[in-house]
C-alpha positions as a Markdown table, in Angstrom:
| # | Residue | x | y | z |
|---|---|---|---|---|
| 1 | Met | 1.3 | 37.7 | 10.0 |
| 2 | Asn | 3.2 | 38.5 | 7.0 |
| 3 | Leu | 2.5 | 35.7 | 4.4 |
| 4 | Asp | 4.6 | 35.3 | 1.3 |
| 5 | Trp | 2.9 | 32.8 | -1.0 |
| 6 | Ser | 5.4 | 33.3 | -3.8 |
| 7 | Ile | 7.6 | 31.1 | -2.0 |
| 8 | Val | 5.5 | 28.2 | -3.1 |
| 9 | Trp | 6.0 | 29.0 | -6.8 |
| 10 | Glu | 9.8 | 29.4 | -6.0 |
| 11 | Tyr | 10.1 | 25.8 | -4.9 |
| 12 | Arg | 7.6 | 24.6 | -7.6 |
| 13 | Trp | 10.2 | 22.1 | -9.1 |
| 14 | Ala | 11.0 | 20.7 | -5.5 |
| 15 | Phe | 7.4 | 20.1 | -5.1 |
| 16 | Leu | 7.0 | 18.4 | -8.4 |
| 17 | Phe | 9.9 | 16.1 | -7.8 |
| 18 | Gly | 8.5 | 15.2 | -4.4 |
| 19 | Val | 5.1 | 14.5 | -5.9 |
| 20 | Met | 6.8 | 12.2 | -8.8 |
| 21 | Asn | 8.6 | 10.3 | -6.0 |
| 22 | Thr | 5.6 | 9.9 | -3.8 |
| 23 | Val | 3.7 | 8.4 | -6.7 |
| 24 | Leu | 6.6 | 6.2 | -7.7 |
| 25 | Leu | 7.1 | 4.8 | -4.2 |
| 26 | Ala | 3.4 | 4.0 | -3.9 |
| 27 | Val | 3.2 | 2.4 | -7.4 |
| 28 | Val | 6.5 | 0.2 | -6.9 |
| 29 | Thr | 5.5 | -0.7 | -3.6 |
| 30 | Met | 2.0 | -1.9 | -4.7 |
| 31 | Leu | 3.7 | -3.9 | -7.7 |
| 32 | Val | 5.5 | -5.9 | -5.2 |
| 33 | Ala | 2.9 | -6.1 | -2.5 |
| 34 | Ile | 0.2 | -7.5 | -4.9 |
| 35 | Pro | 2.1 | -10.7 | -5.9 |
| 36 | Gly | 3.5 | -10.9 | -2.4 |
| 37 | Gly | 0.0 | -10.7 | -1.0 |
| 38 | Ile | -1.1 | -13.5 | -3.2 |
| 39 | Val | 1.7 | -15.8 | -2.3 |
| 40 | Ile | 1.0 | -15.3 | 1.4 |
| 41 | Met | -2.6 | -15.8 | 0.9 |
| 42 | Leu | -2.0 | -19.2 | -0.8 |
| 43 | Met | 0.2 | -20.1 | 1.8 |
| 44 | Arg | -2.4 | -19.3 | 4.6 |
| 45 | Asn | -5.0 | -21.6 | 2.7 |
| 46 | Ser | -2.5 | -24.3 | 2.1 |
| 47 | Pro | -3.1 | -27.7 | 3.3 |
| 48 | Val | 0.4 | -27.8 | 4.6 |
| 49 | Arg | 0.5 | -26.9 | 8.0 |
| 50 | Ala | 4.0 | -25.4 | 8.0 |
| 51 | Leu | 3.3 | -23.2 | 5.2 |
| 52 | Arg | 0.0 | -21.9 | 7.1 |
| 53 | Gly | 2.1 | -21.3 | 10.2 |
| 54 | Ile | 4.9 | -19.3 | 8.3 |
| 55 | Ala | 2.3 | -17.3 | 6.6 |
| 56 | Thr | 0.4 | -16.6 | 9.8 |
| 57 | Val | 3.4 | -15.5 | 11.6 |
| 58 | Tyr | 4.3 | -13.2 | 8.8 |
| 59 | Val | 0.9 | -11.5 | 8.7 |
| 60 | Glu | 0.7 | -11.2 | 12.5 |
| 61 | Thr | 4.1 | -9.8 | 12.8 |
| 62 | Phe | 3.9 | -7.0 | 10.0 |
| 63 | Arg | 0.3 | -6.0 | 10.9 |
| 64 | Ala | 1.2 | -5.3 | 14.4 |
| 65 | Thr | 4.6 | -3.5 | 13.5 |
| 66 | Pro | 4.4 | 0.4 | 13.2 |
| 67 | Leu | 5.8 | 1.3 | 9.8 |
| 68 | Ile | 8.2 | 4.0 | 11.1 |
| 69 | Leu | 9.8 | 1.4 | 13.4 |
| 70 | Leu | 10.1 | -1.0 | 10.5 |
| 71 | Val | 11.7 | 1.9 | 8.3 |
| 72 | Tyr | 14.1 | 2.8 | 11.1 |
| 73 | Trp | 15.1 | -0.9 | 11.7 |
| 74 | Ile | 15.8 | -1.5 | 8.1 |
| 75 | Phe | 17.8 | 1.6 | 7.6 |
| 76 | Tyr | 19.7 | 1.8 | 10.7 |
| 77 | Val | 20.0 | -1.6 | 12.3 |
| 78 | Met | 20.4 | -3.9 | 9.3 |
| 79 | Pro | 23.7 | -2.4 | 8.2 |
| 80 | Arg | 25.1 | -3.6 | 11.3 |
| 81 | Phe | 24.4 | -7.2 | 9.9 |
| 82 | Gly | 26.0 | -6.0 | 6.6 |
| 83 | Val | 22.8 | -5.1 | 4.8 |
| 84 | His | 22.9 | -1.5 | 3.4 |
| 85 | Leu | 19.9 | -0.3 | 1.4 |
| 86 | Pro | 19.6 | 3.2 | -0.2 |
| 87 | Pro | 16.7 | 5.3 | 1.3 |
| 88 | Phe | 14.3 | 4.8 | -1.6 |
| 89 | Leu | 14.7 | 1.0 | -1.7 |
| 90 | Thr | 14.4 | 0.9 | 2.2 |
| 91 | Gly | 11.0 | 2.7 | 1.8 |
| 92 | Val | 9.9 | 0.2 | -0.7 |
| 93 | Val | 11.0 | -2.8 | 1.2 |
| 94 | Ala | 9.3 | -1.5 | 4.6 |
| 95 | Leu | 6.1 | -0.6 | 2.8 |
| 96 | Ser | 5.9 | -3.7 | 0.7 |
| 97 | Leu | 6.4 | -6.0 | 3.8 |
| 98 | Ile | 3.5 | -4.4 | 5.7 |
| 99 | Val | 1.2 | -3.9 | 2.7 |
| 100 | Ser | 1.8 | -7.4 | 1.4 |
| 101 | Ala | 0.4 | -8.7 | 4.9 |
| 102 | Tyr | -2.7 | -6.5 | 4.5 |
| 103 | Asn | -3.2 | -7.6 | 0.9 |
| 104 | Ser | -2.9 | -11.2 | 1.7 |
| 105 | Glu | -5.9 | -10.7 | 4.3 |
| 106 | Thr | -7.8 | -8.9 | 1.8 |
| 107 | Phe | -7.4 | -11.5 | -1.0 |
| 108 | Arg | -8.0 | -14.4 | 1.6 |
| 109 | Ala | -11.3 | -12.8 | 2.8 |
| 110 | Gly | -12.4 | -12.5 | -0.9 |
| 111 | Val | -11.5 | -16.1 | -2.0 |
| 112 | Asn | -12.9 | -17.7 | 1.3 |
| 113 | Ser | -16.2 | -15.8 | 1.0 |
| 114 | Ile | -17.1 | -17.7 | -2.1 |
| 115 | Arg | -19.7 | -20.4 | -1.0 |
| 116 | Lys | -18.5 | -23.8 | -1.3 |
| 117 | Gly | -21.7 | -24.8 | -3.1 |
| 118 | Gln | -20.7 | -22.9 | -6.0 |
| 119 | Ser | -17.4 | -24.9 | -6.2 |
| 120 | Asp | -19.3 | -28.1 | -5.8 |
| 121 | Ala | -21.7 | -27.1 | -8.6 |
| 122 | Gly | -18.9 | -26.2 | -10.9 |
| 123 | Leu | -17.2 | -29.6 | -10.3 |
| 124 | Ala | -20.6 | -31.4 | -10.8 |
| 125 | Leu | -20.8 | -29.7 | -14.2 |
| 126 | Gly | -17.5 | -31.1 | -15.2 |
| 127 | Met | -15.1 | -28.3 | -14.7 |
| 128 | Ser | -11.7 | -28.9 | -13.8 |
| 129 | Lys | -10.2 | -27.1 | -10.6 |
| 130 | Trp | -8.4 | -24.8 | -12.7 |
| 131 | Gln | -11.4 | -23.8 | -14.7 |
| 132 | Leu | -13.4 | -23.6 | -11.6 |
| 133 | Gln | -10.9 | -20.9 | -10.3 |
| 134 | Val | -10.7 | -18.9 | -13.4 |
| 135 | Lys | -14.4 | -18.9 | -14.3 |
| 136 | Val | -16.1 | -19.0 | -11.0 |
| 137 | Ile | -14.0 | -18.2 | -7.9 |
| 138 | Leu | -11.5 | -15.6 | -9.1 |
| 139 | Pro | -14.0 | -13.2 | -10.8 |
| 140 | Gln | -16.2 | -13.1 | -7.8 |
| 141 | Ala | -13.1 | -12.7 | -5.4 |
| 142 | Leu | -11.9 | -9.8 | -7.5 |
| 143 | Arg | -15.2 | -8.1 | -7.2 |
| 144 | Arg | -15.4 | -8.5 | -3.4 |
| 145 | Val | -11.8 | -7.5 | -2.7 |
| 146 | Leu | -11.7 | -4.5 | -5.1 |
| 147 | Pro | -13.1 | -1.9 | -2.7 |
| 148 | Ala | -11.0 | -3.1 | 0.3 |
| 149 | Phe | -7.9 | -3.1 | -1.9 |
| 150 | Ser | -8.6 | 0.3 | -3.1 |
| 151 | Asn | -8.8 | 1.5 | 0.4 |
| 152 | Thr | -5.4 | 0.0 | 1.1 |
| 153 | Trp | -3.9 | 1.9 | -1.9 |
| 154 | Val | -5.2 | 5.1 | -0.5 |
| 155 | Ser | -3.8 | 4.3 | 2.9 |
| 156 | Leu | -0.4 | 3.3 | 1.3 |
| 157 | Phe | -0.3 | 6.6 | -0.7 |
| 158 | Lys | -0.5 | 8.6 | 2.4 |
| 159 | Asp | 1.8 | 6.4 | 4.5 |
| 160 | Thr | 4.6 | 7.0 | 1.9 |
| 161 | Ser | 5.2 | 10.3 | 3.8 |
| 162 | Leu | 6.6 | 8.3 | 6.7 |
| 163 | Val | 9.8 | 7.4 | 4.8 |
| 164 | Ser | 10.7 | 11.1 | 4.6 |
| 165 | Val | 12.6 | 10.4 | 8.1 |
| 166 | Ile | 15.4 | 8.7 | 6.1 |
| 167 | Ala | 15.7 | 11.3 | 3.4 |
| 168 | Val | 13.6 | 9.8 | 0.7 |
| 169 | Ser | 13.0 | 12.8 | -1.5 |
| 170 | Glu | 9.1 | 12.5 | -1.6 |
| 171 | Leu | 6.7 | 15.3 | -1.1 |
| 172 | Ser | 7.0 | 15.5 | 2.9 |
| 173 | Tyr | 10.7 | 15.5 | 2.5 |
| 174 | Val | 11.1 | 18.3 | 0.1 |
| 175 | Ser | 8.6 | 20.3 | 1.8 |
| 176 | Leu | 10.4 | 20.1 | 5.2 |
| 177 | Gln | 13.6 | 20.9 | 3.3 |
| 178 | Ala | 11.9 | 23.9 | 1.7 |
| 179 | Arg | 10.6 | 25.1 | 5.1 |
| 180 | Ala | 14.0 | 25.0 | 6.6 |
| 181 | Glu | 15.7 | 26.8 | 3.7 |
| 182 | Ser | 13.0 | 29.6 | 3.5 |
| 183 | Phe | 11.7 | 29.7 | 7.1 |
| 184 | Arg | 8.2 | 30.2 | 5.6 |
| 185 | Ile | 6.7 | 27.5 | 7.8 |
| 186 | Phe | 3.0 | 28.4 | 7.1 |
| 187 | Glu | 3.1 | 28.7 | 3.5 |
| 188 | Ile | 5.3 | 25.6 | 2.8 |
| 189 | Leu | 3.2 | 23.2 | 5.0 |
| 190 | Thr | 0.0 | 24.6 | 3.8 |
| 191 | Ala | 1.1 | 24.1 | 0.2 |
| 192 | Met | 2.1 | 20.5 | 1.1 |
| 193 | Ala | -1.3 | 19.7 | 2.8 |
| 194 | Ala | -3.0 | 21.2 | -0.2 |
| 195 | Ile | -1.1 | 19.1 | -2.7 |
| 196 | Tyr | -1.7 | 15.9 | -0.6 |
| 197 | Trp | -5.5 | 16.8 | -0.6 |
| 198 | Cys | -5.5 | 17.3 | -4.4 |
| 199 | Leu | -3.8 | 14.0 | -4.8 |
| 200 | Gly | -5.8 | 12.0 | -2.2 |
| 201 | Tyr | -9.3 | 13.4 | -2.7 |
| 202 | Pro | -10.0 | 11.9 | -6.1 |
| 203 | Gln | -8.7 | 8.6 | -4.9 |
| 204 | Ala | -10.9 | 8.6 | -1.9 |
| 205 | Lys | -13.8 | 9.5 | -4.2 |
| 206 | Leu | -12.8 | 6.6 | -6.4 |
| 207 | Val | -13.0 | 4.2 | -3.5 |
| 208 | Asp | -16.4 | 5.6 | -2.6 |
| 209 | Trp | -17.5 | 4.8 | -6.2 |
| 210 | Leu | -16.0 | 1.3 | -6.1 |
| 211 | Asn | -17.7 | 0.5 | -2.8 |
| 212 | Arg | -21.0 | 1.5 | -4.5 |
| 213 | Lys | -20.5 | -0.4 | -7.6 |
| 214 | Tyr | -19.1 | -3.4 | -6.2 |
| 215 | Glu | -21.1 | -3.8 | -3.0 |
| 216 | Val | -21.7 | -7.5 | -2.3 |
| 217 | Lys | -25.3 | -8.2 | -1.3 |
| 218 | Glu | -25.8 | -12.0 | -0.2 |
């Protein structure tokens, strides 16, 4: 096998552009999916039955829908109904819909894990419901959801590669372009794998640290 690793250096700017778009896609998605998850969580915990029903249908629908199918549906099917989104925005919308569903369940698990006795004790001490949320429930909920939430982030970062199928110029897409132009399959795909590992491994270790630091022991 005749290997030519100089091809990786030749495409260094394309790889860098892909990395920047991968990070941007993940960050923008999470900026949308965090408030989206909070809203859905509040709806699922609402005393209003209709709101709970809507939120439940949303969560169960998007947790069971493959991301790649949702990407294709938004990009190729929605234009038939007059909705045309550019590739990058399509990726953000598809990822945000699914990640919001997962975030809502992560947040709901954290909030619902706080024992009712703590809420009752806070109210008995004269706290308002707002003070109770800010001083008692939210700090504990944040501590409980942070490890799971960080795992969702790492998963999202890897899943951004799936939007390459609609020509979003992230790392996977530019790597496949470079492979097609150079015919250097082994070198280009190995470089792509190495870049993903260099980006993902520190994040995975951070998740391990967060799990150890914020482990909840009842």
